[in-house]
C-alpha positions as CSV (number, residue, x, y, z in Angstrom):
1,M,119.5,107.2,93.4
2,L,115.8,106.5,93.6
3,Y,115.1,103.7,96.2
4,D,112.0,101.2,96.6
5,L,113.0,99.3,99.7
6,N,109.4,97.2,100.0
7,I,108.6,95.0,97.0
8,A,106.6,92.1,98.9
9,W,108.2,88.7,98.0
10,S,106.8,85.2,99.5
11,P,107.8,81.5,98.5
12,S,104.7,81.5,96.1
13,T,106.0,84.4,93.9
14,S,106.7,83.2,90.9
15,T,109.9,84.0,88.9
16,A,108.3,85.1,86.0
17,E,106.2,87.8,87.7
18,L,109.1,88.6,90.1
19,E,111.1,89.7,87.1
20,R,108.5,91.6,85.5
21,T,108.2,93.3,88.6
22,L,111.8,94.0,88.7
23,R,112.3,95.3,85.3
24,F,109.3,97.5,85.6
25,S,110.6,99.1,88.3
26,S,113.9,100.0,86.8
27,Q,111.6,101.7,83.8
28,L,109.8,103.9,86.4
29,G,113.5,105.1,87.5
30,Y,114.4,103.1,90.5
31,N,118.0,102.2,91.2
32,V,117.9,100.0,94.0
33,V,115.1,97.9,95.3
34,A,114.3,95.6,98.4
35,L,112.5,92.3,98.1
36,N,110.8,91.8,101.3
37,H,109.8,88.6,103.4
38,T,107.5,89.0,106.2
39,L,107.7,86.7,109.2
40,D,106.0,86.8,112.6
41,A,108.1,86.7,115.8
42,P,109.3,84.8,117.6
43,L,111.7,84.2,114.9
44,P,113.2,80.4,114.9
45,S,116.5,79.8,116.2
46,Q,118.0,79.1,112.5
47,I,116.9,81.9,110.0
48,P,117.3,81.0,106.6
49,N,117.0,83.6,103.7
50,P,115.1,82.0,100.8
51,I,114.9,85.1,98.8
52,P,116.4,84.6,95.3
53,Q,119.5,86.6,94.4
54,F,120.2,88.4,91.6
55,P,123.5,89.4,89.7
56,S,125.1,92.7,90.6
57,Q,123.9,94.1,86.8
58,Q,123.5,96.4,85.1
59,T,123.5,94.8,81.5
60,S,126.3,96.8,79.4
61,T,125.7,97.8,76.3
62,S,128.3,97.3,73.2
63,T,130.9,99.5,73.1
64,S,131.8,98.8,69.6
65,T,129.2,100.9,68.0
66,S,127.1,103.8,69.1
67,T,124.3,102.8,66.9
68,S,121.3,101.0,68.4
69,T,120.5,97.9,67.5
70,P,117.7,95.3,68.2
71,Q,120.1,93.3,70.6
72,T,120.9,96.3,72.5
73,E,117.7,97.6,73.0
74,N,116.3,94.2,74.2
75,R,119.4,93.9,76.7
76,Q,118.3,97.5,77.9
77,Q,114.7,96.4,78.3
78,Q,115.8,93.3,80.6
79,R,117.8,95.5,83.2
80,I,117.0,95.3,86.6
81,P,117.8,97.4,89.7
82,T,120.2,96.4,92.4
83,V,118.2,94.1,94.4
84,L,118.4,94.0,98.1
85,R,117.0,91.3,100.4
86,R,115.1,92.4,103.5
87,L,113.0,90.8,106.2
88,T,110.2,92.5,107.9
89,V,109.2,91.1,111.4
90,N,105.8,91.4,113.0
91,F,106.0,91.6,116.8
92,S,103.7,92.4,119.8
93,D,106.3,92.0,122.7
94,P,109.9,92.8,123.1
95,S,110.7,90.0,124.5
96,Q,110.2,87.9,121.3
97,N,113.3,89.7,119.7
98,Q,115.9,87.8,120.7
99,Q,117.0,86.4,117.1
100,L,117.2,89.8,115.6
101,P,121.2,90.0,115.7
102,K,120.9,86.6,113.7
103,A,118.2,88.2,111.3
104,A,120.4,90.9,110.7
105,Q,123.3,88.8,109.6
106,A,120.9,87.2,106.9
107,Y,119.6,89.8,105.3
108,D,120.6,93.1,103.9
109,I,117.9,95.0,105.6
110,L,115.7,94.2,108.8
111,A,112.5,96.1,109.5
112,L,110.1,95.7,112.4
113,R,106.5,96.2,112.4
114,P,105.1,96.7,115.7
115,Q,101.8,95.5,116.6
116,T,101.3,96.9,120.2
117,E,101.9,100.2,122.2
118,K,104.8,98.4,123.7
119,A,106.2,96.9,120.8
120,F,105.9,100.5,119.0
121,Q,107.8,102.0,122.2
122,A,110.6,99.6,121.8
123,A,111.1,99.7,118.1
124,C,111.3,103.5,118.5
125,L,113.4,103.6,121.8
126,T,115.3,100.4,122.6
127,V,116.0,98.2,119.6
128,S,119.5,98.2,118.5
129,A,119.9,100.6,115.4
130,T,122.6,98.8,114.2
131,E,120.4,95.8,113.5
132,V,117.1,97.5,112.5
133,S,116.8,99.8,109.9
134,I,112.9,100.7,109.4
135,I,110.3,100.7,111.6
136,S,107.2,99.6,109.3
137,L,103.7,100.6,109.8
138,D,100.6,99.4,107.9
139,L,99.1,102.7,107.7
140,T,96.0,101.6,106.2
141,T,94.8,100.1,109.8
142,R,93.7,101.8,113.0
143,L,96.7,101.5,114.9
144,P,96.7,100.4,118.3
145,F,99.0,103.2,119.4
146,H,99.4,106.8,118.9
147,L,102.1,108.5,116.7
148,R,103.3,110.8,119.1
149,P,106.6,113.2,118.5
150,K,109.0,112.0,121.6
151,P,109.0,108.6,120.6
152,C,109.0,108.9,116.9
153,M,111.9,112.0,117.1
154,A,113.9,109.6,119.3
155,A,113.9,106.8,116.7
156,V,114.7,109.5,113.8
157,A,117.5,110.8,115.8
158,R,118.7,107.2,116.6
159,G,119.2,106.6,112.7
160,L,115.8,104.4,112.3
161,R,113.5,105.3,109.3
162,F,109.8,105.2,109.4
163,E,108.1,103.7,106.2
164,V,105.3,105.1,104.4
165,A,104.4,102.3,102.0
166,Y,101.6,103.2,99.6
167,G,100.6,99.9,97.9
168,R,98.0,98.9,100.4
169,A,96.1,102.3,99.9
170,L,96.0,102.0,96.4
171,R,95.3,98.2,96.0
172,P,91.7,97.5,93.8
173,D,90.5,95.9,97.1
174,A,91.5,98.7,99.5
175,D,88.1,100.4,100.9
176,A,87.2,103.8,101.9
177,R,88.0,102.9,105.8
178,A,91.5,101.8,104.7
179,R,92.1,104.8,102.5
180,A,91.1,107.0,105.3
181,N,93.2,105.6,107.7
182,F,95.9,105.8,105.3
183,A,95.6,109.7,105.1
184,G,94.9,110.2,108.9
185,N,98.0,108.1,109.8
186,V,100.3,109.6,107.4
187,V,99.2,113.4,108.5
188,Q,100.1,111.9,111.8
189,L,103.4,110.7,110.9
190,V,104.8,113.6,109.2
191,R,103.9,115.9,111.9
192,A,105.5,113.6,114.6
193,T,108.6,113.1,112.5
194,R,108.2,116.8,110.9
195,G,109.0,115.1,107.9
196,R,112.4,113.6,108.7
197,G,113.5,110.0,108.7
198,L,111.0,108.7,106.4
199,V,111.5,106.0,103.6
200,L,108.3,105.9,100.8
201,S,108.1,102.4,99.3
202,S,105.4,100.6,97.4
203,E,104.9,97.5,99.1
204,A,103.8,96.3,96.0
205,H,102.7,92.6,95.4
206,G,103.4,93.0,91.4
207,A,104.3,95.2,88.6
208,M,100.8,96.8,88.5
209,S,101.2,98.2,91.8
210,L,104.1,100.3,91.4
211,R,104.2,103.9,90.9
212,G,106.6,106.4,89.4
213,P,108.8,108.4,91.9
214,A,107.2,111.7,90.7
215,D,103.8,110.4,91.3
216,V,104.5,109.1,94.9
217,V,106.0,112.4,95.9
218,N,102.7,114.5,94.6
219,L,100.7,111.5,96.4
220,L,102.6,112.2,99.7
221,A,102.6,116.1,99.4
222,V,98.4,116.0,99.6
223,W,98.9,114.9,103.2
224,G,101.6,117.5,104.1
225,L,105.1,116.2,103.1
226,P,106.8,118.6,101.5
227,T,108.3,117.8,98.1
228,D,111.9,118.1,99.1
229,R,111.1,115.9,102.0
230,G,109.6,113.3,99.7
231,M,112.4,113.3,97.5
232,E,114.7,112.6,100.3
233,A,112.4,109.7,101.4
234,L,113.0,108.2,98.2
235,G,116.6,108.5,98.6
236,V,117.5,111.1,95.8
237,T,119.3,113.5,98.3
238,R,120.8,110.8,100.8
239,G,122.8,108.8,98.5
240,A,123.4,105.1,99.1
241,W,121.7,104.5,102.2
242,W,123.0,100.6,102.5
């Protein structure tokens, strides 16, 4: 199974563009994707989930004949992966996290994106690993904290995963500084986690931002993530995570 657990979604995302992205992700080989909605903490007391739901697919082909027809080929082209719904919460202070249990109930996957050293330590060491699955970092920025082995390995031991989202570094508007930050932060994260407990995702805002699994693994190998760890981070050797 291949996973891309971060395809960006917002209320302004058009249905046509969203379906185009989902179909292309299937063509690239991804079996499961997550549409990601991002909010800033503190969360409201009521947490609706505005991400559209999709049928559990896949489109079945005709069992009456083994001969390919234009109709069956068209159905195959329309396939989309299994779609999960994810919330990522930007937070700076652990005291802002009282609504995380409600958020975990409303979404399939809950991720935290810490903005400060205090928030990062809380994400690694104290947040509930039964509610939060992923620690997401914008690796194209200069992080306001160091990726040290002790908190990172503690998070991995508790069952959390660190997200490496390559899409921001590959966007046409990403400058040399952003790409340099991404490379340096990936190297630090791989060292701090020993390549364990990582999730590779696109954070794609459209079909053109997606990359095939082999391309993603080769890209991360340049910065020290072994190929087997890269395949594991795409879900190949872990089976169904969620």
